[in-house]
N, C-alpha and C positions, 0 to 999 in steps of 0.2 A: 398525608391523610391523617387527620386526628381520629383516634379510635376511642371508644367508650372506656376501654381499659386504661388508657393513658389519662383520660379525664378522671377516672376513679382514683388512680394512684395519686394524682396531684391533689385531689380533694382530700384524701386521707392525710397527706402532708400538711394541708391547710387546716387540719382539725375539724373538717366538716363531717358530721356524723351521719347525714342522710343524703343520698343522691339518687334521683330517679329521672328517667328520660322518657318523654312521650313524643312520638312523631306528630307533626302538626295535623295530620289527617284525623287524629282522634278528637279534634276540636270542631270538626265539620258541622256538628249539630248546633253549635252556639250561634246566637245572633251577632251581627257585626259589632255592636257596641260592647260585646264581651269577648271578642275573638282576638287572640294574640296577633293574627295576621294584620289587623288594622294598625297595630303599633309598629310592626316590622313585616312588610309585605313579603319579603324573601325568606322568612323564617322556615326552617325545616325541622327543628327540634326545640322542644320546651324542656328545660332542665329545672328540676325542683331540688333545692338543697336545703338542709336544715341543720341546726345545732340544738342539742338537748337542753332542756331545763333540768339542771341537776336536782335530784330529789331533795337534797339538803337545802336548796333555795326555798323550798316550800315549807320547811320545818317551822319557821317562825309563825307562818299563817296557820298551819295545822295546830300549833299550840296556842294560838291567839295572843302571842307575845311580841311579835315583830312583823310588821307588814312591809316596811320600807325595803328590806333586803330583797324580797321578791320583786318589788317594783323596779329595782335596779338590775339585779343579776338575772331575773327571770323575764323581764319585760324590756325596759328602756335600754340599758347597756347591752343586753344580749342581742336585741334586735338591731339597734342603731349603731352599735360599735363592733362587737366581735363578729356577728353574723354579716353585717354590712361589709366589713373589711374582707371576710372570707368570700363573699359574693363578688366583690370587686377583684380580688386576687384571681379567682377562677375565671372571671371575664377576661382579665389580662392574659392568662394562660391560653385561653381559646384564641384571642386575637394575636398572640405571639405565634400561633400555629396557622395564621392566615385566614381565620374565619371571624366574621363580625359577631359580637356578643352584646346583648342589651340587658344590663342588670336592672331588676325591678324590685322595689321595696313593696312589702305587703301592706298596701293601703286598703281601706274598707271598700269592697265592691259596691256598697250601697251609696257611696258618694255620688251625687248627681253631676251632670256635665257642668263645667264652669267656664265655657267659652262658646265660640261660634264656629260653624263648619268652615273649613278652609278649602274643601273640594266638594263638588256635588256627590251625592250618594255615599258620603263618609260621615260617621258619627262625629259630633263635636267633641273637643277636648274637655276634660281629660278622660280617656278610656281607662277604666279600672277593672282589672281582671280579678276573677275569683280564684284565689290561690289554693283554697281547700279543694275546689273542683279540679284544678290543675294537678294537685297532688294525687288525687284518685286516678286521674288519667295517666299519670306517670308511674303508677304502681307503687307509690310511696306508702299508701295506707287507704283508709276508708273513713267515711263519716259515721261516727258512733251514734248510739241512741241519744246521747247527751248533746248532740249537735256540733261537736268539735271533731277535728281531725285526729284519728288514732293511727299510730304506726305499730308494726310488729315489734319494734325495738323498745319504744318508750311509752306506748299508749298515748295519752294526751300531752306528754311533757316535751314539747319542742316548739321552736319558731322556724318558719320557713320563708324563703325568698325564691325568686325565679330568675332565670337567664334565658332569653330568646336568642337563638343562633341559627345561622344559615348552614352550619355544619351538619351533614347528614349522619347523625349518630344512630346506632342500633337502639331501638326502643326497649324499655323494660316491659315485661308482662304485667298486666293489671293484677292486683292482689286477688287471689282466688279463695284462700281460707279466711273466714271471718274472724275478726279480733273480738268484736263486741257480741255479747249474747243476744242483744236486741230484744230484751224483754221489758215488760212494764214495771219491773221492780224498781227501776231507776226513778219512776215518777214519785215514789215515796221519799226520795232523798232530797227533794227540794222543799225547804221549810216554808217557802212563800207560795207554793203551789203554782209555779210558773210553767210546769209541764202540764199541758192541757190536751191530752190525746196523742195520737201518733199518725205519721204519714210515711209514705215511701218515696225515697229519692232514687232516681235512675240516672247514672252518669256513664256514658259510653257502654250501655248495656248492663252495667253492674248495679244491682238493686240493693238498697240499704234502708232498713227501717229506722226512722228517727222520730223523736218526740216533737210534737208541736209546742213551741216554746213562746211564751209571751215575754219578749225581751224588754218591754217597758217595766216589768216586774224585776227582771234581772238588774236593770239600771239602778234600782233602789235597794238592791241587796247589800247587806252589811256583813256578809259572811265570806269575804275574800274577793268578791267581784268589784270591778271599778269601771267607770265610763270609758268609752273608746277615746284614746288620747289623740287620735288623728283627726276625727271628724264626728260631730254629734249624731250624724245619721248612721254611723257604724255600730255594729253590735257591741255590747259591753264585753270587756275582757273577763272571761270566766275561768281562765286556766288555773287560778288559785282559789276559786270559789268552792264552797263545801260540796256542791254537786260533782265537780270534776275531781276533787280530792277523794270523794267516795268512789268515783270511777277508777282512780288509781288503786285504791284499796281492793276493789273487786277484781281488777285485772291481775294484780299481784297474787292474790289468794288463789285464783284459778289458774295461775301459771300461764297466762295468755300473752305475756310480753317477755322479750328476751333479756332486758336489763334487770338482772336479779340481785338481791341483797341478802345479807346474812340475817338481817332483822326486819320485821314487818314495818311498813310505813306507819300504820296506825296502831298504837299500843294503848291508847286511852279513848274514852268516848269522845266523839266529835262535839265541839261546842257549836251552838247555833243561836243567832239573834233573830227573833221573829219581829221584833219592833225595837224601839229605842231603849227599852228597859228590861225586857224579858229575855232570859237565857234558857235554852233548852238543850237536851242531849238527844242525839239520834243514834 
């Protein structure tokens, strides 16, 4: 019998920073086209794993001097190499213990179907799960006001992937204490005014206040954001954008995340480009 403690021990050996488990019943409210059971009908547990984006990976973007380092160590290489290998290694470990494991890459849930139904009453391929939604259900974190996943350890600084398994693992409790203050002060941190009001998101009974964001504006942002590299329908990657770097600064100053440093993340005014020629400070 594979236990969650054994899973966690192996994950630690594989340098996985985040592990959360949700029983499949926590997904019952989802429609078939977004449900893990459509991909693996016998699934009992959904495992969310993650690796941190090191704070230093964001340093070049914060200073406005080097963007490529983040695109490699914070995005492409982190997601497609180190985290992908960790996901596969953990899947191998689960299968070595006699249970099936389906590793899943974090592809945009906005991607439309790209095939035809192979069975009646089944969604067409490819079914794309919402990984941030799964992370909330697995107790990994919450959706912050800024619209991205926040964890108690790293705030917004992580990449995540999923494993579906038929192993009946003990689920983690959903996060009870909020990480994000959930206030409208964040609206003023977007230089392009992409934050346009607020809404409430409810996942498995957990309520989170989030900004209404115009992602078409984010797609044109020159302040550290970049288009989704997997599909044009996906949300832009904002984890290095000035709004999320402001979030990191806020969470660190208020001691709301566990990964602590001897020096503050932001020691100079943040640079901001509002258009092609104008620079501002916030």
